[in-house]
Backbone bond lengths (Angstrom), bond angles and torsions (degrees), N, CA, C in turn:
res aa  C-N    CA-C-N  psi(-1)  N-CA   C-N-CA  omega(-1)  CA-C   N-CA-C  phi
1 X - - - 1.466 - - 1.524 109.68 -
2 X 1.317 116.58 133.12 1.451 121.76 176.64 1.523 110.41 -83.72
3 X 1.331 115.82 136.68 1.454 122.60 173.58 1.519 106.90 -110.10
4 X 1.335 116.14 123.82 1.460 121.43 -177.52 1.518 109.49 -140.28
5 X 1.340 114.09 179.22 1.462 123.14 172.23 1.522 113.12 59.07
6 X 1.326 117.25 65.07 1.463 120.34 178.95 1.531 112.25 -67.81
7 X 1.356 114.54 158.47 1.463 127.95 3.34 1.528 111.38 -74.16
8 X 1.331 115.12 134.69 1.459 120.55 -177.58 1.517 109.31 -144.39
9 X 1.338 116.03 136.73 1.454 120.88 176.84 1.527 108.92 -81.09
10 X 1.324 116.17 124.77 1.463 121.66 175.63 1.520 109.09 -89.27
11 X 1.329 115.68 -46.20 1.462 124.52 170.19 1.521 105.67 -134.40
12 X 1.333 119.02 172.38 1.471 118.30 178.86 1.522 113.89 -57.79
13 X 1.347 118.04 -23.46 1.460 120.48 -177.06 1.522 113.63 -110.95
14 X 1.313 117.71 -3.22 1.462 121.36 -176.25 1.519 110.18 -123.93
15 X 1.334 116.11 124.75 1.455 122.35 -177.60 1.521 110.91 -121.83
16 X 1.315 114.76 143.10 1.460 122.65 172.21 1.528 107.37 -97.96
17 X 1.345 116.42 122.85 1.457 122.54 -178.28 1.527 109.73 -118.37
18 X 1.324 116.36 -178.61 1.461 120.75 179.26 1.506 112.05 80.92
19 X 1.333 116.52 -135.30 1.462 122.89 176.48 1.518 109.16 -125.58
20 X 1.329 116.28 169.85 1.459 119.13 175.94 1.527 110.92 -57.43
21 X 1.340 116.10 -41.49 1.460 119.39 -176.53 1.532 112.06 -64.50
22 X 1.331 116.40 -38.12 1.467 121.32 -174.26 1.532 110.39 -137.53
23 X 1.321 117.08 74.74 1.462 119.41 -179.46 1.529 112.70 -78.07
24 X 1.322 114.62 148.58 1.451 123.33 166.98 1.520 106.14 -118.10
25 X 1.335 116.69 154.58 1.454 120.43 -174.49 1.524 110.57 -123.10
26 X 1.327 115.41 124.42 1.457 122.47 -179.78 1.521 110.00 -103.22
27 X 1.347 116.41 118.70 1.459 120.56 168.76 1.519 106.32 -90.14
28 X 1.326 116.61 115.11 1.460 123.69 -168.06 1.526 109.93 -105.05
29 X 1.325 115.82 100.81 1.449 120.69 176.91 1.522 111.63 -86.10
30 X 1.315 115.46 -176.79 1.469 119.92 178.61 1.515 111.60 -70.76
31 X 1.324 117.14 -35.73 1.466 120.78 -173.65 1.525 113.50 -114.38
32 X 1.307 117.86 -22.31 1.458 119.88 -176.65 1.514 110.58 -155.94
33 X 1.326 115.22 167.15 1.457 119.97 -178.47 1.510 112.12 -132.26
34 X 1.326 115.29 158.97 1.464 123.43 176.55 1.518 108.48 -128.46
35 X 1.318 116.47 132.27 1.462 122.00 176.90 1.522 109.05 -104.51
36 X 1.319 115.99 127.70 1.463 122.66 173.09 1.521 108.26 -101.47
37 X 1.307 116.51 133.13 1.463 126.50 -178.24 1.534 110.15 91.72
38 X 1.357 113.93 150.41 1.449 119.97 -179.68 1.504 114.88 -119.94
39 X 1.337 117.45 -3.94 1.454 122.68 169.53 1.521 116.47 54.67
40 X 1.318 114.78 -172.88 1.467 121.81 170.61 1.520 108.25 -84.59
41 X 1.323 116.03 166.17 1.454 119.59 -174.77 1.511 114.23 -56.44
42 X 1.333 117.39 -39.27 1.462 120.97 -177.32 1.519 112.85 -64.85
43 X 1.336 117.29 -19.47 1.462 118.98 177.99 1.530 111.54 -70.58
44 X 1.329 117.81 -21.34 1.452 119.85 178.48 1.520 112.12 -60.02
45 X 1.348 119.17 -63.23 1.466 120.29 177.80 1.530 113.03 -59.47
46 X 1.336 117.53 -36.12 1.458 119.80 -178.73 1.526 110.99 -67.00
47 X 1.321 117.65 -45.57 1.466 120.62 179.65 1.526 111.02 -63.80
48 X 1.316 117.54 -40.22 1.463 119.71 177.54 1.527 110.98 -61.90
49 X 1.314 115.76 -38.49 1.465 120.58 176.19 1.529 110.65 -63.79
50 X 1.315 116.86 -43.45 1.464 121.08 179.31 1.524 111.46 -65.25
51 X 1.331 117.30 -40.69 1.458 120.55 179.27 1.524 111.40 -65.30
52 X 1.321 117.06 -40.19 1.478 119.27 177.02 1.517 110.65 -60.00
53 X 1.332 116.91 -41.39 1.464 120.70 179.11 1.525 111.71 -65.01
54 X 1.349 116.54 -25.22 1.463 121.22 177.45 1.526 112.04 -86.92
55 X 1.334 116.63 -0.98 1.460 120.56 -179.54 1.513 113.85 79.06
56 X 1.318 117.14 21.62 1.462 121.80 -178.91 1.524 109.12 -97.36
57 X 1.323 115.48 122.83 1.450 121.03 -175.84 1.514 113.53 -89.51
58 X 1.325 116.56 179.23 1.456 123.27 -173.07 1.517 113.50 -72.40
59 X 1.319 119.04 -15.84 1.447 120.31 179.58 1.509 114.07 -92.02
60 X 1.321 117.98 1.75 1.459 120.72 -170.14 1.525 113.71 -82.98
61 X 1.332 117.73 -47.24 1.459 121.11 -175.59 1.523 109.30 -78.09
62 X 1.331 116.32 122.31 1.459 122.13 -176.49 1.529 113.01 -107.28
63 X 1.340 117.38 -19.91 1.465 120.28 -177.12 1.535 110.35 -141.88
64 X 1.323 114.87 143.14 1.463 122.22 169.10 1.522 106.59 -123.69
65 X 1.335 116.21 122.34 1.460 121.79 -174.16 1.525 109.21 -107.02
66 X 1.327 115.79 119.51 1.464 122.45 178.57 1.525 109.05 -88.55
67 X 1.306 116.96 127.69 1.467 120.70 -179.51 1.520 112.24 -81.70
68 X 1.346 117.57 -37.76 1.456 121.48 175.51 1.519 108.95 -167.67
69 X 1.320 115.89 160.54 1.459 121.34 -170.81 1.524 112.03 -93.95
70 X 1.331 116.39 67.75 1.447 122.85 167.36 1.527 107.81 -113.29
71 X 1.343 118.28 150.91 1.462 119.87 -169.39 1.524 115.25 -59.85
72 X 1.333 118.30 -30.86 1.463 119.73 -179.55 1.527 112.57 -82.95
73 X 1.346 116.29 10.98 1.460 120.42 -179.76 1.526 113.06 -127.94
74 X 1.333 117.45 6.34 1.471 118.97 -175.54 1.521 114.98 -139.19
75 X 1.305 119.26 -13.82 1.459 119.39 -166.51 1.533 114.43 -75.87
76 X 1.323 117.60 -13.51 1.475 119.52 173.60 1.522 112.00 -87.11
77 X 1.328 117.50 -9.47 1.472 120.62 -174.54 1.522 112.45 -60.39
78 X 1.345 120.81 -46.17 1.465 118.75 178.92 1.530 113.28 -59.86
79 X 1.327 117.51 -33.43 1.463 120.88 178.41 1.519 110.09 -68.22
80 X 1.327 116.48 -41.93 1.458 120.33 178.68 1.523 110.95 -67.42
81 X 1.325 117.83 -36.86 1.460 120.31 177.33 1.527 110.68 -61.85
82 X 1.312 115.93 -43.73 1.465 119.93 179.82 1.527 111.54 -66.33
83 X 1.334 116.32 -34.78 1.466 120.19 -174.62 1.517 113.06 -77.38
84 X 1.343 117.09 -29.56 1.464 120.66 -175.13 1.529 109.55 -115.58
85 X 1.324 117.87 98.47 1.468 121.09 -177.43 1.525 111.81 -56.92
86 X 1.325 115.36 131.47 1.455 120.04 177.45 1.511 115.08 80.75
87 X 1.324 118.93 2.39 1.455 120.99 -179.35 1.533 110.13 -62.44
88 X 1.327 116.82 144.90 1.449 122.44 177.48 1.529 109.06 -107.51
89 X 1.328 115.64 137.17 1.465 122.02 178.32 1.520 107.96 -104.69
90 X 1.345 116.03 129.48 1.458 123.07 -175.46 1.525 109.75 -117.91
91 X 1.326 116.87 140.50 1.471 121.67 178.53 1.520 108.80 -164.31
92 X 1.326 115.58 169.38 1.463 120.24 175.18 1.528 109.28 -71.53
93 X 1.331 115.27 162.53 1.464 119.89 178.58 1.523 110.86 -63.17
94 X 1.329 117.11 -40.77 1.466 120.38 179.18 1.524 110.91 -63.61
95 X 1.333 116.93 -40.86 1.460 119.92 177.47 1.520 110.92 -64.34
96 X 1.330 116.88 -41.74 1.461 120.73 -179.62 1.521 111.20 -60.82
97 X 1.322 117.34 -38.84 1.466 120.02 178.11 1.519 110.99 -62.45
98 X 1.328 116.85 -43.78 1.463 120.45 178.24 1.521 110.71 -62.10
99 X 1.303 116.68 -43.96 1.466 121.06 -175.86 1.518 112.85 -71.89
100 X 1.328 117.27 -14.13 1.459 121.58 176.29 1.522 112.37 -91.14
101 X 1.335 117.53 -3.65 1.468 122.08 -175.62 1.520 110.38 -94.49
102 X 1.321 116.79 119.01 1.463 120.80 -177.40 1.528 111.68 -60.57
103 X 1.334 117.44 -36.66 1.465 120.64 -179.91 1.520 110.76 -63.22
104 X 1.334 117.16 -41.62 1.463 120.57 178.87 1.517 110.73 -64.94
105 X 1.322 117.40 -43.74 1.462 120.50 -178.45 1.521 110.79 -66.31
106 X 1.326 117.70 -34.45 1.466 120.12 176.44 1.520 110.60 -61.32
107 X 1.332 116.69 -43.03 1.467 120.46 175.98 1.529 110.65 -65.14
108 X 1.322 117.14 -42.06 1.463 121.26 179.71 1.531 110.61 -59.46
109 X 1.329 116.88 -38.56 1.467 120.54 178.15 1.533 110.83 -59.53
110 X 1.321 116.04 -43.76 1.468 120.34 -178.99 1.524 110.75 -62.27
111 X 1.335 116.53 -46.34 1.462 120.15 178.69 1.516 110.42 -62.38
112 X 1.317 116.64 -42.00 1.459 120.59 -177.77 1.523 111.65 -65.16
113 X 1.318 116.68 -38.40 1.467 119.73 176.86 1.524 110.84 -61.60
114 X 1.329 116.57 -42.24 1.466 120.44 179.35 1.526 110.79 -64.52
115 X 1.322 116.99 -43.28 1.461 120.95 -179.62 1.527 111.28 -67.19
116 X 1.316 117.07 -36.63 1.463 120.39 177.00 1.521 110.58 -60.57
117 X 1.337 115.97 -45.89 1.465 119.43 179.84 1.527 110.75 -64.04
118 X 1.320 117.49 -40.32 1.466 120.51 179.92 1.529 111.18 -63.86
119 X 1.322 116.60 -44.31 1.465 120.21 179.44 1.525 111.21 -65.29
120 X 1.330 116.86 -37.49 1.471 120.05 178.62 1.525 110.90 -66.59
121 X 1.341 117.02 -43.40 1.471 120.19 179.18 1.518 111.34 -62.72
122 X 1.328 116.35 -34.65 1.464 120.57 -179.37 1.530 112.89 -81.31
123 X 1.323 117.00 -3.00 1.458 120.29 -179.67 1.513 114.20 75.38
124 X 1.347 116.64 17.86 1.464 120.20 -178.65 1.521 112.03 -83.81
125 X 1.333 116.79 -21.98 1.459 122.37 174.76 1.519 108.53 -135.48
126 X 1.326 115.90 165.98 1.460 121.51 175.85 1.524 108.64 -112.69
127 X 1.332 115.88 176.23 1.461 119.96 177.79 1.525 111.21 -60.81
128 X 1.331 117.28 -27.98 1.467 120.50 179.28 1.520 112.09 -66.28
129 X 1.327 117.35 -18.23 1.460 121.30 -178.37 1.528 112.61 -97.89
130 X 1.319 116.73 -1.17 1.463 119.37 -179.83 1.530 108.72 -67.77
131 X 1.331 118.52 123.68 1.468 119.90 -174.26 1.519 112.49 -74.01
132 X 1.312 115.84 148.73 1.460 120.84 172.70 1.522 109.13 -74.23
133 X 1.321 117.85 154.82 1.469 120.04 177.97 1.531 111.04 -58.48
134 X 1.317 116.26 146.43 1.458 120.17 177.67 1.520 110.26 -63.39
135 X 1.310 115.64 140.41 1.459 120.35 179.99 1.518 112.24 -78.02
136 X 1.357 117.55 -21.74 1.455 122.08 -178.04 1.523 110.34 -131.97
137 X 1.330 115.23 159.08 1.460 121.00 176.30 1.524 110.67 -91.44
138 X 1.306 117.12 38.71 1.457 122.78 177.39 1.520 108.26 -160.49
139 X 1.323 115.42 158.61 1.460 122.23 173.83 1.519 106.30 -121.67
140 X 1.311 115.96 111.37 1.460 120.96 -171.57 1.524 111.54 -74.11
141 X 1.320 115.85 145.13 1.465 124.00 176.24 1.526 108.08 -119.52
142 X 1.320 116.71 133.20 1.463 121.57 -176.54 1.523 113.37 -95.99
143 X 1.327 117.45 -29.36 1.461 120.03 -178.18 1.516 109.19 -138.05
144 X 1.327 116.38 131.70 1.453 121.89 177.99 1.520 109.86 -91.61
145 X 1.336 115.02 137.69 1.460 121.59 -178.73 1.515 110.29 -115.36
146 X 1.317 115.26 147.48 1.462 120.52 174.87 1.525 108.95 -146.54
147 X 1.317 115.27 172.83 1.458 122.50 -179.87 1.530 111.06 -48.94
148 X 1.347 115.62 130.26 1.453 121.15 175.99 1.507 115.12 91.30
149 X 1.339 118.40 -14.02 1.462 120.33 174.85 1.522 110.05 -67.62
150 X 1.316 116.32 166.88 1.459 121.18 174.53 1.518 109.82 -127.91
151 X 1.315 114.97 151.43 1.461 122.64 175.57 1.518 107.39 -117.37
152 X 1.329 116.93 112.33 1.456 121.43 179.52 1.519 109.72 -79.51
153 X 1.321 116.62 130.42 1.462 120.67 -176.31 1.532 111.06 -123.22
154 X 1.357 115.95 38.53 1.448 121.98 174.78 1.538 111.33 85.77
155 X 1.301 115.12 148.34 1.467 123.89 174.60 1.526 112.83 56.69
156 X 1.336 116.77 31.37 1.449 119.75 176.78 1.508 115.73 78.93
157 X 1.320 118.97 -0.43 1.463 121.60 178.01 1.527 108.97 -75.99
158 X 1.324 116.27 127.91 1.454 121.58 -177.23 1.522 110.62 -123.67
159 X 1.321 116.10 127.95 1.463 121.36 171.03 1.528 108.35 -94.43
160 X 1.317 116.53 125.67 1.455 121.45 176.99 1.520 109.33 -84.08
161 X 1.329 115.90 136.06 1.460 122.13 -178.00 1.524 109.71 -86.56
162 X 1.329 116.24 128.96 1.458 123.16 178.96 1.525 108.84 -122.05
163 X 1.304 116.98 126.93 1.460 119.94 172.75 1.526 108.29 -81.88
164 X 1.334 115.70 120.39 1.471 120.75 -174.70 1.537 109.91 -128.74
165 X 1.332 116.94 74.10 1.465 120.35 -177.65 1.520 112.44 -72.75
166 X 1.308 113.65 171.50 1.463 121.26 179.61 1.515 110.11 127.89
167 X 1.326 115.58 -52.01 1.467 119.50 172.11 1.522 109.46 -71.54
168 X 1.330 115.29 -47.59 1.459 122.57 171.92 1.523 107.30 -147.75
169 X 1.315 116.41 163.21 1.457 119.45 178.70 1.521 112.07 -73.28
170 X 1.338 117.18 -17.61 1.465 120.73 -176.67 1.527 112.80 -101.70
171 X 1.313 118.59 10.43 1.466 121.64 -173.51 1.525 112.00 -72.72
172 X 1.320 115.11 131.29 1.453 123.07 175.18 1.525 109.83 -121.19
173 X 1.328 116.13 147.34 1.458 122.81 169.34 1.529 107.76 -121.03
174 X 1.347 116.14 164.69 1.458 120.61 -172.89 1.525 109.77 -139.29
175 X 1.337 115.36 127.23 1.461 121.18 -174.70 1.518 110.47 -123.46
176 X 1.338 115.66 126.98 1.459 121.72 174.55 1.523 106.96 -113.19
177 X 1.333 118.51 96.49 1.464 120.64 -170.81 1.516 114.11 -66.54
178 X 1.342 117.98 -28.92 1.460 119.46 -179.65 1.514 112.56 -60.41
179 X 1.323 116.44 -43.37 1.466 121.32 179.35 1.522 112.06 -96.67
180 X 1.335 117.14 -5.81 1.462 120.29 -179.23 1.508 113.69 69.38
181 X 1.353 116.94 28.17 1.463 121.68 -177.03 1.518 109.52 -96.56
182 X 1.325 116.16 135.56 1.460 122.57 -179.43 1.528 109.08 -133.23
183 X 1.332 116.31 121.33 1.463 123.22 176.79 1.515 107.05 -105.37
184 X 1.338 117.67 117.86 1.474 119.57 -171.58 1.522 114.26 -120.75
185 X 1.319 118.55 -2.34 1.452 120.99 -179.96 1.526 110.83 53.27
186 X 1.354 117.69 -126.59 1.466 121.62 -175.65 1.531 112.48 -101.40
187 X 1.321 117.37 23.17 1.470 120.30 -176.96 1.513 112.83 -62.24
188 X 1.337 117.61 -22.88 1.464 121.23 177.88 1.528 112.18 -109.59
189 X 1.327 117.36 9.58 1.448 120.78 178.54 1.511 113.25 91.72
190 X 1.317 114.93 -163.50 1.462 122.78 -177.06 1.524 108.15 -100.91
191 X 1.324 115.41 118.08 1.463 121.00 -173.59 1.524 110.55 -112.35
192 X 1.321 115.95 130.63 1.462 122.82 172.58 1.527 107.85 -112.90
193 X 1.346 117.82 110.65 1.461 119.46 -175.73 1.520 114.27 -69.58
194 X 1.313 118.45 -20.00 1.457 120.22 -179.23 1.529 108.75 -135.92
195 X 1.344 118.47 98.90 1.463 126.46 1.51 1.523 111.09 -78.51
196 X 1.313 116.33 175.95 1.460 122.89 -177.78 1.532 108.17 -71.97
197 X 1.354 116.45 93.68 1.464 121.01 -169.48 1.518 110.29 -137.48
198 X 1.321 115.94 130.37 1.462 121.59 172.67 1.519 109.91 -112.27
199 X 1.331 116.01 136.55 1.455 121.26 163.17 1.520 106.05 -106.72
200 X 1.329 118.49 101.12 1.464 119.82 179.96 1.524 110.77 -58.66
201 X 1.321 116.16 144.29 1.468 121.58 -175.25 1.525 112.15 -127.85
202 X 1.320 117.65 50.04 1.468 120.32 -178.77 1.531 109.86 -84.96
203 X 1.325 115.39 65.06 1.454 121.32 -172.32 1.528 113.30 -69.25
204 X 1.333 118.54 -25.91 1.468 120.18 -177.66 1.526 112.90 -115.96
205 X 1.329 118.29 4.78 1.459 118.42 175.92 1.518 112.62 161.21
206 X 1.340 116.04 121.88 1.461 120.59 -179.68 1.523 111.74 -67.58
207 X 1.323 117.50 -48.53 1.461 120.12 -176.87 1.523 111.16 -64.57
208 X 1.333 117.25 -43.88 1.461 120.43 178.95 1.527 110.81 -62.03
209 X 1.308 116.56 -39.61 1.467 122.66 179.70 1.524 110.81 -62.84
210 X 1.326 116.70 -47.89 1.467 120.13 179.27 1.526 111.05 -64.44
211 X 1.330 116.95 -39.81 1.458 119.67 178.33 1.523 111.44 -64.87
212 X 1.320 117.16 -37.53 1.468 120.03 177.66 1.522 110.93 -63.77
213 X 1.329 117.03 -42.54 1.466 119.82 179.30 1.525 110.40 -62.98
214 X 1.330 117.08 -44.59 1.469 120.04 179.59 1.531 110.71 -61.84
215 X 1.313 116.28 -40.92 1.464 119.38 179.22 1.527 111.17 -62.92
216 X 1.310 117.16 -44.65 1.460 121.25 179.99 1.526 111.24 -65.69
217 X 1.327 116.71 -40.39 1.463 120.17 -180.00 1.520 111.43 -62.38
218 X 1.333 116.48 -35.31 1.463 120.92 -176.75 1.520 113.28 -69.15
219 X 1.329 117.92 -12.55 1.458 121.00 -179.21 1.530 112.50 -73.40
220 X 1.315 117.69 -19.10 1.456 121.35 177.57 1.517 114.00 66.64
221 X 1.316 117.30 37.62 1.469 121.52 -178.04 1.518 112.04 -64.88
222 X 1.320 115.17 153.01 1.454 121.53 176.29 1.511 113.11 -103.71
223 X 1.347 116.96 -12.91 1.464 122.83 177.28 1.521 107.69 -136.34
224 X 1.322 116.59 129.70 1.453 121.95 -177.76 1.524 109.25 -123.78
225 X 1.332 116.02 120.17 1.466 121.52 179.92 1.519 108.95 -101.82
226 X 1.329 116.62 112.43 1.451 123.14 177.47 1.527 110.03 -94.11
227 X 1.310 116.04 162.32 1.465 119.55 -179.01 1.522 113.82 -90.08
228 X 1.317 116.36 -4.60 1.462 119.80 179.77 1.524 110.01 -146.84
229 X 1.311 115.76 129.29 1.461 124.45 160.97 1.523 117.73 78.50
230 X 1.333 120.30 -12.23 1.466 118.52 -179.96 1.519 111.13 -177.35
231 X 1.328 114.48 159.51 1.463 123.00 158.88 1.521 105.57 -118.57
232 X 1.318 116.27 160.38 1.462 120.42 -175.60 1.517 108.54 -127.25
233 X 1.330 116.95 130.58 1.460 122.32 -179.49 1.521 109.91 -119.34
234 X 1.335 115.34 138.72 1.461 121.68 -179.95 1.513 110.64 106.83
235 X 1.340 116.74 122.48 1.464 120.55 -175.93 1.530 113.41 -55.96
236 X 1.345 120.25 -43.02 1.473 118.99 178.49 1.525 112.54 -61.86
237 X 1.339 117.00 -39.26 1.460 120.42 179.46 1.528 110.89 -67.78
238 X 1.329 116.95 -38.17 1.459 120.43 178.13 1.527 110.09 -65.16
239 X 1.325 116.64 -44.52 1.468 120.45 178.78 1.529 110.63 -60.81
240 X 1.328 116.47 -43.54 1.458 120.08 179.28 1.524 111.07 -63.79
241 X 1.326 116.20 -36.09 1.460 119.61 177.94 1.525 110.79 -62.56
242 X 1.323 117.09 -48.33 1.463 120.04 -179.94 1.533 111.05 -62.57
243 X 1.328 117.47 -40.70 1.465 120.22 176.43 1.527 110.28 -58.82
244 X 1.329 115.97 -43.39 1.456 119.96 178.93 1.512 112.98 -64.59
245 X 1.334 116.43 -40.05 1.462 120.47 179.82 1.527 110.90 -64.67
246 X 1.328 117.00 -43.17 1.465 120.31 178.82 1.526 111.04 -62.91
247 X 1.326 116.70 -46.15 1.464 120.26 -178.62 1.519 111.18 -64.42
248 X 1.333 116.70 -43.16 1.461 120.08 -178.64 1.519 111.47 -64.83
249 X 1.324 116.88 -38.93 1.462 120.63 -180.00 1.525 111.00 -67.82
250 X 1.320 116.80 -43.54 1.462 119.85 178.30 1.525 110.69 -62.02
251 X 1.317 117.23 -43.08 1.459 120.92 179.18 1.527 111.41 -63.03
252 X 1.316 115.81 -39.09 1.469 120.75 179.53 1.528 109.99 -62.80
253 X 1.326 115.17 -48.50 1.463 120.69 178.58 1.530 110.65 -59.62
254 X 1.324 117.48 -46.84 1.462 120.82 -178.25 1.525 111.38 -64.74
255 X 1.318 116.87 -33.94 1.460 119.84 176.72 1.522 110.78 -64.15
256 X 1.338 116.58 -43.91 1.460 120.28 179.51 1.520 110.57 -60.07
257 X 1.316 116.51 -47.36 1.462 121.09 -178.95 1.528 110.77 -63.73
258 X 1.339 116.41 -40.98 1.457 120.67 179.94 1.524 111.72 -64.13
259 X 1.327 116.29 -42.71 1.462 119.42 -179.15 1.525 111.33 -68.76
260 X 1.332 116.44 -33.61 1.462 119.28 174.84 1.527 109.99 -64.54
261 X 1.339 116.06 -41.12 1.457 120.09 178.21 1.516 113.26 -65.38
262 X 1.331 116.18 -24.37 1.463 120.67 178.60 1.527 112.45 -85.58
263 X 1.337 116.60 2.54 1.458 119.91 174.33 1.512 115.95 101.98
264 X 1.323 118.11 1.88 1.467 119.42 178.91 1.520 109.34 -79.59
265 X 1.325 116.36 142.34 1.458 121.15 -179.40 1.525 110.14 -78.69
266 X 1.327 115.11 163.56 1.460 120.41 177.52 1.528 110.42 -57.66
267 X 1.305 116.66 -41.50 1.472 120.13 -178.85 1.518 111.41 -65.67
268 X 1.306 116.86 -40.47 1.466 120.36 179.29 1.530 110.95 -64.26
269 X 1.323 115.97 -43.78 1.471 119.69 -179.34 1.523 110.15 -63.81
270 X 1.339 116.93 -46.11 1.461 120.46 -179.81 1.526 111.66 -63.15
271 X 1.324 116.09 -38.56 1.457 119.55 179.01 1.512 112.46 -62.84
272 X 1.335 116.53 -42.99 1.460 120.63 179.25 1.519 111.30 -66.78
273 X 1.329 116.88 -47.04 1.464 120.16 -179.59 1.530 110.95 -61.97
274 X 1.333 116.64 -42.34 1.459 119.87 179.17 1.519 112.46 -63.34
275 X 1.321 116.32 -38.49 1.471 120.07 178.53 1.525 111.08 -63.84
276 X 1.325 116.19 -37.06 1.468 119.98 -179.81 1.527 111.53 -67.22
277 X 1.327 116.93 -41.45 1.465 119.55 178.69 1.524 110.60 -69.24
278 X 1.325 116.52 -41.76 1.462 120.84 179.40 1.526 111.47 -58.72
279 X 1.327 116.64 -36.17 1.465 120.25 179.83 1.526 111.82 -64.22
280 X 1.332 116.19 -25.52 1.465 120.06 -178.46 1.524 112.70 -91.66
281 X 1.307 117.90 -33.18 1.464 121.39 179.86 1.527 108.08 -142.22
282 X 1.315 117.06 118.32 1.457 121.43 -173.54 1.526 111.79 -112.66
283 X 1.321 116.01 36.74 1.458 119.93 179.08 1.526 112.06 -71.64
284 X 1.333 116.84 -23.14 1.458 122.25 178.55 1.523 108.80 -130.79
285 X 1.344 117.77 161.81 1.468 120.33 -176.54 1.527 112.81 -63.83
286 X 1.321 114.90 160.95 1.457 121.86 -179.29 1.521 111.83 -55.83
287 X 1.345 117.67 -43.11 1.458 118.56 -175.77 1.524 112.19 -65.99
288 X 1.341 118.42 -24.28 1.467 120.80 175.15 1.521 109.99 -61.61
289 X 1.312 116.51 -48.29 1.461 120.47 -179.07 1.525 111.52 -68.11
290 X 1.319 116.76 -37.80 1.462 118.91 179.71 1.527 111.51 -67.27
291 X 1.331 117.37 -39.34 1.465 120.14 177.36 1.526 110.87 -64.85
292 X 1.320 116.61 -41.69 1.457 119.40 179.66 1.523 111.42 -69.61
293 X 1.322 117.18 -34.96 1.460 118.71 174.17 1.524 110.80 -67.72
294 X 1.329 116.97 -27.15 1.446 120.00 173.02 1.525 111.81 -61.16
295 X 1.339 117.16 -35.24 1.464 120.79 175.59 1.530 110.79 -66.07
296 X 1.325 116.40 -38.85 1.462 119.95 178.74 1.522 111.00 -65.82
297 X 1.327 115.95 -41.97 1.464 119.73 177.64 1.525 109.93 -61.14
298 X 1.323 116.66 -43.76 1.460 121.08 178.90 1.525 111.57 -59.12
299 X 1.346 116.43 -44.49 1.464 119.59 -178.67 1.528 111.70 -69.72
300 X 1.325 117.79 -36.85 1.464 120.20 176.58 1.524 110.80 -66.29
301 X 1.332 116.88 -42.32 1.461 120.06 176.17 1.524 110.54 -58.69
302 X 1.321 115.44 -45.84 1.465 119.66 -177.58 1.523 110.63 -61.36
303 X 1.315 116.69 -44.69 1.464 120.33 -177.99 1.531 110.95 -66.35
304 X 1.344 116.28 -35.59 1.465 120.99 -178.05 1.527 112.48 -86.01
305 X 1.340 117.91 -3.47 1.462 120.06 -179.22 1.505 113.29 75.69
306 X 1.332 117.16 29.58 1.465 121.06 179.43 1.523 109.59 -101.94
307 X 1.338 116.09 144.06 1.453 121.38 -179.20 1.522 109.38 -131.37
308 X 1.328 119.00 129.10 1.462 120.44 178.25 1.526 111.21 -75.31
309 X 1.325 116.02 143.10 1.466 119.59 174.57 1.519 109.44 -87.88
310 X 1.342 116.79 -170.11 1.466 119.81 -175.80 1.519 112.81 -66.53
311 X 1.335 117.87 -15.12 1.459 121.48 179.05 1.527 112.89 -98.30
312 X 1.343 116.17 0.64 1.457 119.83 -179.11 1.523 113.39 88.55
313 X 1.331 116.87 -1.23 1.460 119.60 174.47 1.526 108.43 -82.46
314 X 1.327 116.67 165.68 1.456 119.06 -173.23 1.525 111.44 -120.86
315 X 1.334 112.57 155.46 1.451 119.96 175.11 1.513 108.08 -141.59
316 X 1.321 117.44 156.99 1.445 121.56 -178.87 1.530 109.96 -65.40
317 X 1.360 114.96 127.78 1.449 120.06 -179.29 1.518 111.37 -68.03
318 X 1.325 115.63 161.52 1.453 120.59 -178.53 1.514 113.46 -75.34
319 X 1.343 117.10 -23.28 1.469 120.05 -176.08 1.515 110.15 -75.10
């Protein structure tokens, strides 16, 4: 079953907040709460508004967990830190390094401004949700997470930390086996449930990305929290989702390799793939999608042993 249109209860203790495009997830204990994901900047004021409507005060949220350091997953964090006194921000060491770099945050600001305008034009946010400029050129992290750590979310519930690279080197997923809840961020790419469409996002490695998906699928979760467009409830639906993600990613990779074999250059393939994704979601400019598809082409070439020549055409590598 798909869970959409936040605020929405996924389980009695787990809520989907924000918007469909950029959900954040609140694990709601008896005494305190933990938010997974950091969203775009506009999700900060919106989530605070949603929490007030739920009767949740400023002392309730004790932790904000960053899944990875991409701009659409961190820019609400400073707003949440300011709103919840004493809140701790958790992330991987690699993510923390990125978030401490002024150059990275400057780029993140630009992306966030573009996404804010897109959400406003689409009527997904109002002027009241427009974020204030960041006060610092960094996003501070209080606790570093790595494989095997746990995140306590009240009443003895523990989320186990899983390193799930492939989308990014800093990507983390979180599994709470007692409730069967799995938070995976972008480990399976960008999913649009209507129609049933995946944009694979193996920006830092095809093999690592596929291995991460297989590892997550093997956990047998009953609730799956995605970073875009939906959460999924029910073990059969979660299993079917992972099967679909694996098949879609393999097909995407094979298409890239096939088109290279037919004589298309890396730039041509990336341009076509980017145009197709842009046609489905226009939150960012066309060249954003084409550049990111260029990363996918690069990773598929690398995995297949293909190397572009000086004209951008490819030939089978010697290795």
